[in-house]
C-alpha positions as CSV (number, residue, x, y, z in Angstrom):
1,M,44.2,34.3,-70.9
2,M,41.6,34.9,-73.6
3,M,38.4,33.2,-73.4
4,P,36.7,31.7,-76.7
5,M,33.0,32.2,-77.2
6,S,31.1,29.8,-75.6
7,P,28.6,27.7,-77.9
8,A,25.2,29.2,-77.9
9,N,26.4,32.2,-75.6
10,L,26.7,29.7,-72.7
11,P,29.4,30.4,-69.7
12,I,32.4,28.4,-69.8
13,T,32.7,24.9,-68.7
14,G,34.7,21.7,-68.7
15,Q,38.4,22.2,-68.8
16,L,38.7,25.6,-69.2
17,L,36.6,26.4,-66.6
18,A,39.0,24.0,-64.2
19,D,41.7,26.0,-65.5
20,V,40.4,29.3,-64.3
21,L,39.4,27.9,-60.9
22,E,43.2,26.7,-60.6
23,Q,44.1,30.6,-61.4
24,A,41.7,32.1,-58.9
25,E,43.0,29.8,-56.5
26,S,46.5,30.4,-57.0
27,L,45.9,34.2,-56.7
28,A,43.8,33.7,-53.6
29,R,46.6,31.9,-51.9
30,A,49.0,34.6,-53.2
31,A,47.2,37.3,-51.8
32,G,46.8,35.5,-48.4
33,A,50.0,35.4,-48.2
34,M,50.3,39.2,-48.9
35,A,47.7,39.5,-45.8
36,M,49.7,37.5,-43.4
37,Q,52.7,39.4,-43.8
38,R,51.0,42.2,-41.9
39,F,48.8,40.0,-39.8
40,G,49.0,40.7,-36.1
41,R,51.4,43.8,-36.9
42,A,50.1,47.4,-36.2
43,Q,48.9,49.0,-38.9
44,R,46.7,51.9,-40.1
45,V,43.0,51.4,-40.4
46,D,40.6,53.9,-41.7
47,W,36.8,54.0,-41.6
48,K,34.7,54.0,-44.5
49,P,31.2,56.0,-45.1
50,D,29.6,52.8,-44.0
51,A,31.4,52.6,-41.0
52,S,33.3,49.7,-41.8
53,P,37.3,49.4,-41.3
54,V,39.6,49.4,-44.2
55,T,43.3,48.5,-43.9
56,E,46.4,48.8,-45.5
57,S,46.3,45.2,-46.5
58,D,42.9,45.4,-47.9
59,L,43.8,48.2,-50.4
60,L,47.2,46.5,-51.4
61,I,45.6,43.2,-52.0
62,E,42.5,44.5,-54.4
63,A,45.0,46.8,-56.2
64,W,47.5,43.4,-56.8
65,L,44.5,41.2,-57.6
66,R,43.2,43.9,-60.1
67,Q,46.6,44.1,-61.6
68,E,46.7,40.3,-62.2
69,L,43.4,39.8,-63.2
70,S,43.3,42.5,-66.1
71,A,46.6,41.1,-67.1
72,R,45.2,37.5,-67.4
73,F,41.5,38.2,-68.3
74,P,41.5,41.7,-70.1
75,Q,38.1,41.0,-71.5
76,H,36.6,40.3,-67.9
77,G,35.2,43.5,-65.4
78,I,36.3,43.2,-61.9
79,L,34.1,44.8,-58.9
80,G,35.9,45.2,-55.8
81,E,35.0,46.3,-52.3
82,E,37.3,48.8,-52.3
83,S,37.6,50.4,-55.4
84,G,34.3,49.8,-57.1
85,G,34.0,48.4,-60.7
86,A,35.9,48.3,-63.8
87,Q,34.0,47.1,-67.0
88,A,31.1,46.1,-64.3
89,D,28.9,45.6,-67.0
90,A,30.8,43.0,-68.7
91,E,29.8,39.4,-69.7
92,Y,32.3,37.9,-67.3
93,L,32.4,39.9,-64.1
94,W,35.3,39.1,-61.1
95,I,33.7,40.0,-57.6
96,L,36.6,40.5,-55.0
97,D,37.0,40.9,-51.3
98,P,40.4,41.5,-50.6
99,I,39.9,40.7,-47.1
100,D,36.6,39.3,-45.8
101,G,36.1,40.0,-42.0
102,T,38.9,43.2,-41.7
103,R,37.6,44.0,-38.3
104,S,38.9,40.3,-37.0
105,Y,42.3,40.8,-39.5
106,A,43.0,44.1,-37.5
107,R,42.5,43.1,-34.2
108,G,44.9,39.6,-35.0
109,I,42.0,37.3,-34.9
110,P,42.3,34.5,-37.6
111,I,38.7,34.0,-38.9
112,F,39.1,36.5,-42.3
113,G,39.5,35.4,-46.1
114,I,40.3,36.3,-49.4
115,Q,37.3,35.9,-51.3
116,L,37.5,35.9,-55.3
117,A,34.3,35.1,-57.4
118,L,33.7,34.8,-61.2
119,A,30.2,35.6,-62.4
120,W,28.6,35.0,-65.6
121,H,25.7,37.7,-66.7
122,G,25.6,38.6,-62.6
123,K,25.2,34.7,-61.7
124,P,28.7,33.4,-60.2
125,I,29.9,30.1,-62.0
126,L,33.4,29.8,-59.9
127,G,34.0,30.9,-56.5
128,V,37.0,30.9,-54.0
129,I,37.3,31.6,-50.0
130,H,40.6,31.3,-48.3
131,L,41.2,31.4,-44.9
132,P,45.4,31.9,-44.8
133,A,45.7,31.8,-41.2
134,L,43.8,28.7,-40.7
135,G,45.4,27.3,-43.9
136,E,42.0,26.4,-45.4
137,T,40.8,26.5,-48.7
138,V,37.4,25.8,-50.2
139,A,37.1,26.4,-54.0
140,A,34.0,25.3,-56.5
141,A,33.0,25.9,-60.1
142,S,29.9,24.8,-61.8
143,G,29.8,21.3,-62.7
144,L,33.2,20.5,-60.9
145,G,32.4,20.2,-57.6
146,C,33.2,22.0,-54.5
147,R,36.6,21.3,-52.5
148,F,38.3,21.7,-49.4
149,N,41.8,22.0,-49.2
150,G,42.1,20.0,-52.3
151,E,39.4,17.2,-51.4
152,P,36.0,16.9,-52.2
153,C,33.8,18.8,-49.5
154,R,29.8,18.0,-48.8
155,V,27.3,19.8,-46.5
156,S,26.0,18.0,-43.5
157,E,23.3,15.6,-43.4
158,I,22.0,16.6,-40.1
159,R,18.0,17.0,-40.4
160,D,17.5,17.6,-36.6
161,P,17.6,21.1,-35.4
162,A,18.5,19.7,-32.1
163,R,21.7,18.6,-33.4
164,A,22.2,21.4,-35.5
165,L,24.9,24.2,-35.2
166,V,23.4,27.6,-36.9
167,M,25.8,30.8,-37.1
168,V,23.5,33.8,-37.3
169,H,25.1,37.1,-38.1
170,E,23.7,40.5,-36.6
171,R,21.5,38.6,-34.9
172,D,19.3,41.3,-33.4
173,L,18.5,42.4,-36.7
174,A,18.1,38.9,-38.3
175,R,15.2,38.5,-35.3
176,A,13.6,41.7,-36.1
177,R,13.4,41.1,-39.8
178,S,12.0,37.5,-39.1
179,P,10.4,37.5,-35.7
180,A,9.7,33.6,-36.2
181,L,13.2,32.8,-36.0
182,Q,13.6,33.1,-32.3
183,S,11.4,29.9,-31.7
184,W,13.3,28.0,-34.3
185,L,16.5,28.8,-32.5
186,E,15.3,27.6,-29.5
187,Q,15.3,24.2,-30.5
188,I,18.7,23.8,-32.3
189,Q,21.8,22.6,-30.4
190,I,23.8,25.7,-30.4
191,E,24.0,29.4,-31.9
192,R,27.1,30.9,-32.5
193,N,28.3,33.6,-34.5
194,W,32.1,33.1,-35.7
195,G,31.9,35.7,-38.4
196,D,32.2,36.7,-41.8
197,C,33.0,33.9,-44.6
198,Y,34.2,31.7,-41.8
199,S,30.5,30.9,-41.0
200,F,29.8,30.2,-44.5
201,V,32.8,28.0,-45.1
202,L,31.7,25.7,-42.0
203,V,28.6,25.0,-43.8
204,A,29.8,24.3,-47.1
205,T,32.7,21.9,-45.2
206,G,29.8,20.0,-43.3
207,R,31.0,21.3,-39.9
208,A,28.1,23.4,-39.2
209,E,24.0,23.2,-40.5
210,V,23.1,27.0,-41.5
211,A,24.5,30.4,-41.9
212,L,22.5,33.5,-42.0
213,D,23.3,37.2,-42.8
214,P,20.5,39.8,-43.2
215,R,22.9,42.4,-44.3
216,M,25.5,41.6,-47.0
217,Q,27.2,43.1,-49.7
218,V,27.7,41.6,-53.3
219,W,31.2,41.1,-52.7
220,D,30.7,39.2,-49.4
221,N,28.2,37.1,-51.2
222,G,30.2,36.7,-54.5
223,P,31.5,33.0,-53.9
224,L,28.8,31.2,-51.7
225,P,26.3,30.6,-54.5
226,V,28.9,27.9,-56.3
227,I,30.4,26.9,-53.3
228,L,27.0,26.1,-51.6
229,R,25.5,24.5,-54.7
230,E,28.2,22.3,-55.5
231,A,28.7,21.2,-52.0
232,G,25.1,19.8,-52.2
233,G,23.9,22.7,-49.8
234,H,21.4,25.7,-50.3
235,F,22.2,29.3,-51.0
236,S,19.7,32.4,-51.4
237,D,18.8,35.7,-50.3
238,W,16.3,36.2,-47.4
239,Q,13.4,35.7,-49.8
240,G,14.7,32.8,-51.3
241,A,16.2,34.1,-54.6
242,D,19.0,32.5,-56.1
243,T,20.7,36.2,-56.2
244,I,23.9,37.7,-54.6
245,W,22.6,41.3,-55.4
246,T,19.9,41.8,-52.8
247,G,21.9,42.2,-49.8
248,S,21.5,39.1,-47.5
249,A,22.5,35.6,-47.5
250,V,20.7,32.2,-46.5
251,T,23.1,28.9,-46.5
252,A,22.0,25.8,-44.9
253,N,22.4,21.8,-45.5
254,A,19.8,20.6,-48.2
255,Y,18.0,19.3,-45.3
256,M,17.6,22.5,-43.2
257,A,16.8,24.7,-46.1
258,P,12.8,24.4,-46.8
259,A,11.7,24.5,-43.4
260,L,14.2,27.9,-42.5
261,L,13.1,29.6,-45.4
262,E,9.5,29.1,-44.7
263,L,10.0,30.3,-41.4
264,L,12.3,33.6,-42.3
265,Q,9.6,34.6,-44.9
266,S,6.5,33.8,-42.1
């Protein structure tokens, strides 16, 4: 699929963007089916230099997604967790995490997902997270809203920390980076860490109020800004900047975000 130039060098919008989102969802679901063929079965697990695992499925799925995206969008760049970048300085860049939550996947735990994002000059304009073992898909594009299994979804409207479900990844590092976080967490209803993309899907669909991770890669973050924004929520890095490139993630409903960002930076 060749994309026409946008007026005034603006990103694609409207029906063209909707068509690309539909293709991205289809690719994520097909990749999820590939992952499920090996889910719960013994397969080789290797360890990368950063001590994160990689399975045969990670490699096969990313290779397939790269092939499909290159065929459909030949002018676009691709950046993936397992194979790095191709045309990574392109105007449009696909950002792939073939299996987000590989540790869970390799152990037969169903909270893993396929993640695709399309960025325009480094800013995500489209994002898909598909959790095949749970049968859940969240997809969004700029100006088109956020959908959960095909239906519109929104973040929660809970304002009181005493009623909040908060997901904190790497809890010791999070508390070390922002000591004031501990006193705030003592006020909430419940703190959990169900891991990786699943936590952020819970926020986008209104089932949790906050999800934090002080250490993220760009392919972990890729779909989050547009999904959270289109669901009426907040995404930023730890410092409050709207960027996927600085190695952290703060997601929340619109009511929790201001006070949370203030205490993270205090």
